[in-house]
C-alpha positions in Angstrom: 15.7 8.4 -38.4 18.0 7.3 -35.7 20.5 4.5 -36.3 19.3 1.0 -35.2 21.6 0.9 -32.3 20.1 4.1 -30.9 16.6 2.7 -31.3 17.7 -0.4 -29.6 19.2 1.7 -26.9 15.8 3.3 -26.4 14.2 0.0 -25.8 16.9 -1.1 -23.5 16.6 2.1 -21.6 12.9 1.6 -21.0 13.4 -2.1 -20.3 16.1 -1.3 -17.8 13.7 1.1 -16.0 10.9 -1.4 -15.9 13.4 -4.1 -14.7 14.2 -1.7 -11.8 10.5 -1.6 -10.9 10.3 -5.4 -10.9 13.3 -5.6 -8.7 11.8 -3.1 -6.4 8.6 -5.1 -6.2 10.5 -8.3 -5.5 12.3 -6.5 -2.6 8.9 -6.3 -0.8 7.3 -9.5 -2.3 10.0 -11.8 -0.9 9.4 -11.0 2.8 5.6 -11.1 2.3 5.9 -14.4 0.6 8.2 -15.7 3.3 5.7 -14.6 6.0 2.9 -16.3 4.0 4.9 -19.5 3.9 5.7 -19.4 7.6 2.1 -18.9 8.7 0.7 -21.4 6.2 3.2 -24.1 7.3 2.6 -23.1 11.0 6.3 -22.4 11.9 6.1 -22.8 15.6 8.3 -19.8 16.9 6.3 -17.3 14.8 2.9 -18.9 15.7 3.7 -18.8 19.4 4.9 -15.2 19.3 1.8 -14.2 17.4 -0.4 -15.9 20.0 1.4 -14.3 23.0 1.2 -10.9 21.4 -2.5 -11.2 20.5 -3.4 -12.3 24.0 -1.4 -9.4 25.6 -3.0 -6.8 23.2 -6.6 -8.0 23.7 -6.1 -8.0 27.5 -5.1 -4.3 27.3 -8.1 -3.5 25.2 -10.5 -5.5 27.4 -9.3 -3.7 30.5 -9.8 -0.2 29.0 -13.4 0.3 27.7 -12.5 3.7 26.3 -9.7 2.1 24.2 -12.1 -0.6 22.9 -14.6 2.0 21.9 -11.9 4.1 20.1 -10.6 1.0 18.3 -14.0 0.0 17.1 -14.7 3.5 15.8 -11.4 3.5 14.0 -12.1 0.1 12.5 -15.3 1.4 11.0 -13.8 4.6 9.7 -11.0 2.7 8.0 -13.1 0.2 6.2 -11.4 -0.2 2.8 -14.5 1.0 0.9 -14.5 4.4 2.8 -10.8 4.8 2.4 -10.9 4.2 -1.3 -13.9 6.4 -1.8 -11.9 9.3 -0.2 -8.7 8.5 -2.1 -10.6 8.2 -5.4 -12.2 11.6 -4.7 -8.7 13.1 -4.3 -7.7 11.6 -7.7 -10.8 13.1 -9.3 -10.3 16.6 -7.8 -6.7 16.7 -8.8 -7.5 15.5 -12.3 -10.2 18.3 -12.6 -7.8 21.0 -11.4 -4.6 19.7 -13.0 -5.3 18.2 -16.4 -1.6 17.9 -17.0 -1.6 15.2 -14.4 -4.2 13.0 -16.1 -2.0 10.0 -16.5 -0.7 10.4 -12.9 -4.2 10.4 -11.6 -5.1 7.3 -13.6 -2.0 5.6 -12.3 -3.0 6.3 -8.7 -6.5 5.1 -9.1 -5.6 1.9 -11.0 -2.9 1.0 -8.5 -5.2 1.4 -5.5 -7.9 -0.8 -7.2 -5.2 -3.4 -7.9 -4.1 -3.3 -4.3 -7.6 -3.7 -3.0 -8.3 -6.8 -5.1 -4.8 -8.4 -4.9 -4.8 -8.5 -1.1 -8.1 -10.4 -1.3 -6.5 -13.0 -3.7 -3.6 -13.4 -1.3 -6.0 -14.1 1.6 -7.6 -16.9 -0.4 -4.2 -18.4 -1.2 -2.9 -18.4 2.4 -6.3 -19.1 4.1 -5.1 -18.4 7.6 -7.8 -18.5 10.2 -8.5 -15.5 12.4 -7.2 -15.4 15.9 -9.2 -17.2 18.5 -9.1 -15.6 22.0 -11.2 -16.1 25.1 -13.7 -13.4 25.6 -13.0 -11.8 22.1 -13.0 -8.1 21.8 -14.3 -8.0 18.2 -15.1 -10.2 15.3 -14.3 -10.1 11.6 -15.2 -12.4 8.7 -12.9 -14.0 6.2 -9.3 -15.1 6.4 -6.6 -13.4 8.4 -3.4 -13.1 6.3 -2.6 -10.5 5.2 -4.6 -7.8 7.1 -6.8 -6.1 4.5 -7.2 -3.0 6.6 -3.4 -2.7 7.0 -2.7 -3.5 3.3 -5.2 -1.1 2.0 -4.2 1.7 4.4 -0.5 1.3 3.5 -1.3 1.2 -0.3 -3.4 4.3 -0.1 -0.8 6.1 2.1 2.0 5.2 -0.4 0.1 6.1 -3.5 -1.4 9.3 -2.2 2.1 10.5 -1.0 3.6 9.8 -4.5 0.6 11.2 -6.3 0.4 14.5 -4.5 4.1 15.0 -4.0 4.6 17.5 -6.9 1.7 19.6 -5.8 2.8 20.1 -2.2 5.2 22.6 -0.6 8.1 21.2 1.6 6.1 21.9 4.7 3.0 20.2 3.4 5.0 17.2 2.4 6.2 16.7 5.9 2.7 16.9 7.3 1.1 14.7 4.7 3.8 12.0 4.9 3.6 12.0 8.7 -0.2 12.0 8.7 -0.5 9.2 6.1 2.2 7.1 7.9 0.4 7.5 11.2 -2.9 6.5 9.5 -1.4 3.3 8.2 0.4 2.4 11.5 -2.6 3.2 13.7 -4.8 1.1 11.4 -2.4 -1.9 11.7 -2.2 -1.6 15.5 -6.0 -1.3 15.7 -6.4 -4.7 14.1 -4.1 -6.4 16.6 -5.6 -4.8 19.7 -9.1 -5.7 18.5 -7.9 -9.3 18.2 -8.9 -9.8 14.6 -5.4 -10.1 13.2 -2.1 -11.5 14.3 0.9 -9.1 14.3 2.4 -11.0 11.3 -0.8 -10.4 9.4 -0.6 -6.6 9.8 3.2 -6.6 9.1 2.6 -8.5 5.9 -0.2 -6.0 5.0 2.0 -3.0 5.5 4.8 -4.5 3.4 2.3 -5.5 0.7 0.7 -2.0 0.5 4.0 -0.1 0.5 5.7 -2.4 -1.9 2.9 -2.5 -4.4 2.4 1.2 -4.4 6.2 2.0 -4.7 6.9 -0.6 -7.3 3.9 0.5 -9.4 5.2 4.1 -9.3 8.7 3.1 -10.4 7.1 1.1 -13.2 4.9 4.0 -14.2 7.9 6.3 -14.4 9.9 3.8 -16.4 7.1 3.0 -18.8 5.9 6.6 -19.5 8.7 9.1 -19.5 8.4 12.3 -21.6 10.6 10.6 -24.2 11.9 7.0 -24.5 15.4 8.0 -23.5 14.5 10.9 -21.2 15.8 10.7 -17.6 13.3 10.5 -14.8 11.9 13.8 -13.6 13.7 15.6 -10.9 12.3 15.5 -7.4 9.5 17.9 -7.0 8.5 18.0 -10.6 5.1 16.8 -11.8 6.4 13.6 -13.2 6.1 11.9 -16.6 3.2 14.0 -18.1 3.4 15.1 -21.7 3.5 18.8 -22.3 0.4 20.4 -23.8 0.4 20.4 -27.5 2.6 17.3 -27.8 1.7 13.8 -28.8 
């Protein structure tokens, strides 16, 4: 049996790692909360900038029918339900082929479901109305802040990158990171140019999705290392999965 101070050190080590995850999450939560406060209290400089940008963006879309069609198609393709079905399918396939990554697959799935529901809660808290423009390009139900499309796209992009990282070659990592980043950014831009979200909505959505996914992963590593005092796995390793035959 280890001395009490060593056992205490184990608890402190795990607690320190989890505290790091909390700090990481706060680093993203603070700007999202600040934006939420600003838009809820209708801080004039931000509101006016949002209005100018949304008018300029929808004018461009209205003047280019091909762009409008492309944006509407992208909007339908990136509905959260479709995005999460695909991402959940990836988790299932990886779990089936790499049973040693079971807890990693569970982490990815749970984090995405939390992101999906938490952004809905945030919408109800802030209750920002959708943009109102003359001759609207598109319509969307519900509240505006944060953008659900942007938040979910960013969360999925972040979680999938971290989830698949140990399975990819260096070249594949560059392609996947670039592709997922482009997916999230294009989705955010799509919402503004369709006139269904203000720029501050999509910015908050991106920060929310990235922050939640990254903080959740740091917490996952801190809570479930191979041993209570083990260091975090080196870059490129599978992560905190127990070896076969261990408990």
